[in-house]
Residue, then its C-alpha position, 0 to 999 in steps of 0.5 A: m799748197d797742200s803739201l805746205l800744210m803738211l810740211i810745216p807741222v812736220a818741220l816744227f815737230l822735228g825741230l822740237l824733237g831735236l831741241g828736246g833731245f839737246l836739252w835732255a843731253l844737256r841735263s843728263g851730263q853729256f857735255e860735262d867733260l869736253d876736254g877729257a877725251a882729248n887728254r886721255i889720248l895724249f897721256e898713257e895710263d900705267d894700269m897694265p902690268p909689264p909683260a912677263a919674261p919668257p922662261p929660260a931656254g934649254e940647249n935646243g932652244k925650247p923652254e926647260k921642263r921643271s919638276 
């Protein structure tokens, strides 16, 4: 019985702490763009330039030195 006197306030405090965290996340915009992450995975962005072509190879297969 003595443990209930301690556990009930602890449970209420943790519940209020969780509710406060949820309300803070709601007000700070954590749940604004729910579909953005799903769309970013599906569509490729062309921000990166294409890789550069390797220099032409000489007779021995190594790149030629240019002066």
